[in-house]
C-alpha distance (Angstrom), angle and dihedral (degrees) to the residues before:
residue distance angle dihedral
E1 . . .
P2 3.84 . .
A3 3.79 119.4 .
Q4 3.78 117.1 -84.7
E5 3.81 114.0 -88.2
G6 3.80 110.3 -90.4
Y7 3.82 95.1 14.9
S8 3.80 110.7 144.2
G9 3.78 106.4 167.1
Y10 3.77 124.9 -122.4
P11 3.82 119.8 -50.1
I12 3.78 117.1 -134.3
Y13 3.82 95.0 -155.4
T14 3.79 134.1 30.5
D15 3.80 120.3 -117.3
D16 3.81 89.6 -105.7
Q17 3.81 91.7 52.9
V18 3.80 92.4 49.7
Q19 3.81 90.7 48.3
A20 3.81 89.4 51.3
F21 3.82 91.4 51.7
V22 3.79 90.8 48.2
A23 3.83 92.8 46.4
Q24 3.80 91.1 51.3
A25 3.81 92.0 49.0
V26 3.81 92.5 48.1
D27 3.82 93.3 45.0
E28 3.81 90.9 50.2
G29 3.82 93.5 43.4
R30 3.80 90.7 -120.4
Q31 3.77 127.4 147.0
L32 3.79 113.8 -119.4
L33 3.82 118.8 -150.8
A34 3.80 107.7 -169.4
H35 3.79 131.9 179.6
A36 3.79 111.2 -124.5
N37 3.78 109.4 162.5
G38 3.81 103.4 164.2
D39 3.78 129.1 51.8
A40 3.82 91.7 -110.5
A41 3.82 90.7 54.1
A42 3.81 89.2 45.7
E43 3.80 89.2 51.5
Q44 3.80 91.5 50.4
L45 3.81 91.9 52.1
I46 3.82 95.0 43.9
R47 3.80 92.5 46.6
A48 3.82 91.0 48.6
Y49 3.81 91.4 53.4
E50 3.81 92.2 45.2
T51 3.81 90.8 51.2
V52 3.80 94.9 45.4
M53 3.80 94.1 45.7
R54 3.83 91.6 49.7
R55 3.81 88.1 56.0
R56 3.81 92.7 47.3
P57 3.80 106.4 46.0
G58 3.77 113.3 -170.8
R59 3.81 94.0 22.0
D60 3.77 119.3 126.2
A61 3.82 114.7 -124.5
V62 3.85 89.7 -148.5
R63 3.82 96.2 -129.7
P64 3.79 101.7 -66.6
V65 3.81 114.1 -148.1
M66 3.79 125.3 -142.3
I67 3.79 105.7 -153.2
H68 3.82 113.0 -145.0
A69 3.83 97.8 -3.9
Q70 3.77 79.8 -176.0
T71 3.78 100.5 159.6
V72 3.79 98.9 22.4
R73 3.81 108.0 155.4
P74 3.81 125.7 -122.5
D75 3.83 90.5 -114.2
Q76 3.82 90.5 55.6
L77 3.80 96.4 54.5
P78 3.84 98.0 73.5
R79 3.81 89.0 48.9
M80 3.81 89.8 52.5
A81 3.82 89.6 49.8
A82 3.82 90.6 51.4
L83 3.83 88.7 55.3
S84 3.84 93.5 45.4
M85 3.80 84.8 -120.2
V86 3.81 112.7 167.5
A87 3.82 119.5 -142.8
S88 3.80 115.7 -143.3
F89 3.80 104.6 -161.5
F90 3.80 125.1 -158.9
V91 3.83 92.1 -147.0
A92 3.80 90.8 170.0
H93 3.81 85.3 78.2
I94 3.79 86.9 79.0
P95 3.82 98.3 68.5
A96 3.82 96.0 26.7
W97 3.82 100.8 45.7
G98 3.82 106.6 1.4
D99 3.80 93.6 111.0
V100 3.82 89.8 50.4
H101 3.81 89.6 50.7
V102 3.81 89.8 53.6
R103 3.81 89.4 54.0
N104 3.82 94.1 44.0
L105 3.80 101.6 37.3
G106 3.80 103.9 23.1
L107 3.80 124.5 -111.5
D108 3.81 97.4 -81.0
R109 3.80 96.2 53.4
A110 3.81 94.2 36.8
S111 3.82 89.4 53.4
R112 3.80 88.6 62.7
I113 3.83 98.5 54.3
S114 3.80 113.1 125.5
P115 3.81 91.4 7.8
C116 3.81 99.3 -158.8
A117 3.81 98.3 161.4
S118 3.81 93.0 46.7
A119 3.80 91.1 47.2
Q120 3.78 90.5 51.2
K121 3.82 92.1 49.3
A122 3.81 90.1 49.7
G123 3.82 92.2 51.1
V124 3.82 96.2 -109.6
T125 3.79 114.6 148.0
F126 3.80 108.9 -134.8
T127 3.78 137.7 -170.2
F128 3.81 134.9 -177.5
H129 3.80 132.1 -120.1
K130 3.81 135.0 177.5
D131 3.84 107.2 -150.8
T132 3.78 92.0 -131.0
P133 3.02 127.6 -133.1
V134 3.83 86.0 35.9
L135 3.81 86.5 65.8
E136 3.79 129.7 3.4
P137 3.82 114.0 -91.4
D138 3.81 96.5 -109.7
M139 3.80 104.6 142.5
L140 3.81 93.0 -176.9
H141 3.79 86.7 68.4
S142 3.81 88.9 51.8
L143 3.81 89.6 54.3
Q144 3.80 89.2 51.0
D145 3.80 91.5 47.5
A146 3.82 92.5 52.9
V147 3.80 91.9 48.3
L148 3.82 99.1 42.7
R149 3.85 103.8 26.6
E150 3.80 90.1 -161.3
T151 3.80 121.9 158.1
D152 3.80 124.0 -142.2
S153 3.82 88.8 -97.9
G154 3.81 91.1 55.3
R155 3.82 96.5 -105.3
I156 3.82 115.4 143.9
L157 3.78 101.9 -130.5
G158 3.79 111.8 -154.0
P159 3.80 103.4 -16.1
Q160 3.82 88.0 -172.8
E161 3.82 87.7 66.9
R162 3.81 95.3 56.3
I163 3.78 117.2 119.3
S164 3.79 132.0 -163.3
P165 3.82 122.5 -93.7
L166 3.82 89.2 -110.2
E167 3.81 91.9 52.7
A168 3.81 89.8 48.9
L169 3.81 90.8 49.6
R170 3.81 89.9 51.1
A171 3.83 89.1 55.0
V172 3.82 91.1 63.6
T173 3.80 97.8 36.9
V174 3.81 119.7 25.9
N175 3.80 95.3 21.3
S176 3.80 94.3 44.1
A177 3.80 90.9 53.4
Y178 3.82 89.6 48.0
Q179 3.82 91.0 49.1
Y180 3.79 89.9 62.9
G181 3.81 97.6 36.3
E182 3.81 91.0 -109.4
E183 3.80 99.1 117.4
G184 3.81 90.2 116.9
E185 3.81 91.0 62.3
K186 3.81 106.6 25.0
G187 3.77 145.5 22.8
T188 3.80 101.9 60.7
L189 3.78 136.7 52.0
S190 3.78 113.2 -108.0
P191 3.81 137.4 121.7
G192 3.78 111.6 -65.3
K193 3.79 96.7 21.3
């Protein structure tokens, strides 16, 4: 049965604590990679960055990364893009746990997990990760998962969120280099890289 309306899990940190972490990272010019799996956690992280960046005009947010961003909402994506916030999607959730997400979240919400196509349309740079040892670190499977979006039962979960093989390849090459500020040395094929 889908989760109760309005349920958002249990936060680990208060809004003030998250804002303090973000402020410290921004003040020190450090990249912050933060796990935010649900849309409420995503909202807390986005709001913290928006608040901190409003208080520090002209400061660079150093490409913050939202790890998982699994159930990030369509209205949150443009705000992430405005912050140059990278989404690192665990697209392997689709085959491994997609059917469980349908049961827990309902089909509509589960169809929007790891929303690669929507992120791309909103201008959000995204990458993929596997959370090894949860799953083996086979990134070719992640490319396949982002392109096909097929659960273990054979259900296509969110066909509107499918991306092309080239776009999936970019997520683990060009975009991954960008995520870490290494696009000058890695991510594409050119002399000197």
